[in-house]
C-alpha positions in Angstrom: 0.0 0.0 0.0 1.2 3.5 -0.7 -0.5 6.8 -0.2 -1.2 6.9 -3.9 -2.9 3.5 -3.8 -5.5 4.3 -1.1 -8.2 6.8 -1.4 -8.0 10.2 0.1 -10.8 9.3 2.5 -8.9 6.2 3.9 -5.6 8.1 4.2 -7.4 10.9 6.1 -8.9 8.4 8.5 -5.6 6.7 9.1 -3.8 10.0 9.8 -6.7 11.6 11.7 -8.3 10.9 15.1 -10.6 8.0 14.0 -10.6 5.0 16.2 -10.3 1.6 14.6 -11.7 -1.7 15.8 -8.9 -4.3 15.3 -10.0 -7.9 14.9 -7.4 -10.6 15.7 -7.6 -14.3 16.2 -7.5 -16.1 19.5 -5.6 -19.4 19.8 -8.9 -21.3 19.3 -9.7 -19.3 16.1 -12.4 -17.2 17.6 -12.3 -13.4 16.9 -11.1 -10.8 19.5 -11.8 -7.2 18.8 -10.2 -4.1 20.4 -10.6 -0.4 19.8 -7.2 1.1 18.9 -5.5 4.3 17.8 -4.2 3.9 14.2 -1.5 5.4 11.9 0.1 4.8 8.6 3.6 5.3 7.2 2.2 5.3 3.7 2.9 1.6 3.2 1.6 -0.1 6.3 -1.2 0.4 8.8 0.5 0.9 12.2 -0.9 -0.3 15.5 0.9 0.4 18.7 0.4 -1.8 21.8 2.0 -3.0 24.9 3.7 -6.4 25.1 1.5 -9.0 26.8 -1.8 -7.5 25.8 -4.2 -9.9 24.1 -3.9 -8.2 20.7 -0.1 -8.4 21.0 -0.2 -12.1 21.8 -2.7 -12.8 19.0 -0.8 -10.8 16.3 2.5 -12.4 17.3 1.0 -15.8 16.8 -1.3 -15.2 13.8 -0.9 -12.1 11.7 -4.3 -12.1 10.0 -6.2 -9.1 11.0 -9.1 -6.8 10.0 -9.8 -3.2 10.9 -13.1 -1.3 10.8 -12.5 2.5 10.9 -15.5 4.7 11.5 -15.5 8.3 10.4 -15.9 10.3 13.6 -18.1 12.8 11.8 -20.4 10.2 10.3 -20.6 6.8 12.0 -22.4 5.3 9.0 -19.3 6.1 6.8 -16.5 3.6 7.5 -13.5 1.9 5.9 -12.8 -1.8 6.3 -9.2 -3.1 5.9 -8.1 -6.7 5.9 -4.4 -7.3 6.1 -1.5 -9.3 7.4 1.1 -8.3 10.0 4.4 -8.3 8.1 6.6 -7.2 10.9 6.8 -5.6 14.3 9.3 -3.5 16.2 10.0 -2.1 19.6 12.3 0.5 18.0 10.7 3.9 18.2 7.5 2.5 19.7 7.6 4.7 22.8 8.0 7.8 20.7 5.2 6.6 18.4 2.7 6.1 21.2 3.5 9.6 22.5 2.9 11.0 19.0 -0.4 9.1 18.8 -1.4 10.3 22.2 -0.7 13.9 21.3 -2.9 13.5 18.2 -5.8 11.7 19.9 -5.9 13.3 23.4 -3.4 16.2 23.3 -0.7 15.0 25.7 2.0 12.4 26.1 0.9 8.8 26.7 0.4 8.0 30.4 -0.2 4.2 30.1 2.5 3.2 32.6 6.3 3.4 32.9 6.8 -0.4 32.9 5.3 -1.1 29.5 7.3 -2.3 26.6 5.7 -0.8 23.5 5.6 -2.5 20.1 4.5 -1.2 16.7 2.8 -3.8 14.4 3.0 -3.1 10.7 0.0 -4.4 8.8 0.1 -4.7 5.0 -3.4 -4.3 3.7 -4.6 -6.7 1.0 -8.2 -5.5 0.9 -9.5 -1.9 1.5 -13.2 -1.2 1.2 -14.1 2.4 1.6 -17.2 2.9 -0.6 
């Protein structure tokens, strides 16, 4: 995915303040859904989480995910993305969560000093935004 391959609407939602609902798979194959802050680097959808959370455990084991992103100005207008986690990194993850927190709530992240943050990079293979 590149910025030129996705619609302006989808890119704006990924770079704005819209929440996404991230669906991952539990070990038994059942779905697990979590609201998350989202971002993009123009190629991947980025999800930042703390090590040990359920979505971290699920994406580490099985990278198949789906995201539903509602337009905060019109909840009937949404984007659906299906993708695959291609990589994750702890490098820069603390700075990234602070940047997301500034965007979403206007201050640095206050989720706890003992967290190890990780960024999951999701390559979309299906984007539905119409």
